[in-house]
C-alpha positions as CSV (number, residue, x, y, z in Angstrom):
1,M,7.9,6.5,14.2
2,K,6.7,6.5,11.0
3,N,8.8,4.2,8.6
4,V,7.2,5.3,5.2
5,L,8.9,8.1,2.7
6,E,6.3,10.4,0.2
7,Y,7.2,11.5,-3.0
8,K,4.2,12.5,-5.4
9,G,1.5,10.3,-4.2
10,Y,3.6,7.7,-3.5
11,K,5.2,5.5,-0.3
12,G,7.8,3.7,-0.1
13,S,9.1,1.4,3.1
14,V,12.4,1.9,5.0
15,E,14.0,-0.8,6.2
16,F,17.8,-1.7,7.4
17,S,20.0,-4.6,7.1
18,A,22.3,-4.4,9.3
19,E,24.2,-7.4,7.8
20,D,24.6,-5.0,4.1
21,Q,25.0,-1.7,6.5
22,V,22.3,0.2,4.1
23,F,18.8,1.3,4.1
24,F,16.7,0.0,1.6
25,G,13.1,0.1,0.5
26,K,10.4,-0.3,-2.2
27,I,7.4,1.5,-3.3
28,I,4.0,0.0,-1.5
29,G,0.7,0.3,-3.0
30,I,1.6,-0.7,-6.3
31,R,1.7,-4.0,-8.4
32,D,5.3,-3.4,-10.0
33,V,8.2,-4.0,-8.0
34,V,10.4,-0.8,-7.5
35,T,13.1,-1.0,-5.0
36,F,15.8,1.8,-3.5
37,E,18.6,2.0,-1.2
38,G,21.0,3.8,0.8
39,V,23.7,4.0,3.0
40,T,22.4,7.2,4.5
41,V,19.4,8.9,4.9
42,K,19.9,11.4,3.1
43,E,20.6,8.7,0.1
44,L,18.0,6.9,0.9
45,N,15.6,9.9,0.4
46,S,17.3,10.6,-3.0
47,S,17.4,7.0,-4.4
48,F,13.2,6.8,-3.3
49,R,12.8,9.6,-5.4
50,N,15.0,8.7,-8.2
51,A,13.0,5.3,-7.8
52,V,9.8,6.9,-8.3
53,N,10.8,9.5,-11.2
54,G,12.2,5.9,-13.1
55,Y,8.8,4.3,-12.4
56,L,6.8,7.2,-14.1
57,E,9.5,7.8,-16.7
58,T,9.4,3.6,-17.3
59,C,5.5,4.1,-17.4
60,S,5.3,6.8,-20.0
61,N,8.3,5.2,-22.0
62,L,5.8,1.5,-22.5
63,G,2.5,3.8,-22.9
64,K,1.4,1.9,-19.3
65,D,-0.9,4.1,-16.7
66,P,1.0,3.9,-13.5
67,D,-0.3,2.3,-10.5
68,K,-1.5,4.8,-7.8
69,E,-2.8,4.5,-4.1
70,F,-5.6,1.6,-3.8
71,K,-9.0,3.1,-4.8
72,G,-10.8,1.8,-1.8
73,S,-12.7,-1.2,-3.2
74,F,-12.0,-4.6,-3.5
75,N,-14.2,-8.1,-3.7
76,V,-14.1,-10.5,-0.7
77,R,-14.8,-13.7,-0.7
78,L,-16.6,-15.7,2.3
79,T,-18.3,-18.7,3.1
80,A,-22.1,-18.5,2.4
81,K,-22.6,-18.8,6.2
82,L,-20.2,-16.3,7.1
83,H,-22.0,-13.8,4.6
84,R,-25.0,-14.6,5.8
85,L,-24.3,-13.8,9.4
86,A,-22.4,-10.5,8.6
87,A,-25.4,-9.4,6.3
88,I,-27.7,-10.0,9.7
89,K,-25.5,-8.2,11.7
90,S,-25.2,-5.5,10.0
91,A,-29.1,-5.1,9.1
92,T,-29.3,-5.4,13.3
93,E,-27.1,-2.4,13.4
94,K,-28.8,-0.6,10.3
95,I,-25.7,-0.2,8.5
96,S,-24.9,-1.4,5.2
97,L,-22.6,-4.7,4.6
98,N,-20.5,-2.7,3.2
99,K,-19.9,-0.3,5.7
100,F,-20.1,-3.0,8.6
101,V,-16.8,-4.8,6.2
102,E,-15.5,-1.3,6.5
103,K,-15.8,-1.3,10.2
104,A,-14.5,-4.8,10.7
105,V,-11.0,-4.2,8.8
106,E,-10.6,-1.0,10.5
107,K,-10.9,-2.6,14.1
108,A,-8.4,-5.2,12.5
109,V,-5.6,-2.9,11.2
110,S,-6.0,-0.3,14.3
């Protein structure tokens, strides 16, 4: 089961509040906070699409580029000792340090 909605390249989380008897979520993968909700799945889908369209319209009106999916690059801060050990390990495996970190992150999130 996948609790993610997709529309125009954006993804939205899906959660349910038993207390409020409502589905809700937010657009994930962007810095801005954009939420949506609905009592039914159909309402939730419609609200998500409206939230994405509203986000894009607001960005356009503000002259701001809307956030998109992550680019795939980020800075990682490590202790000097861990950096050295990772560099040595990646060299012994004959792969780049970037590839080594990518494999480590992939393993951690799978």
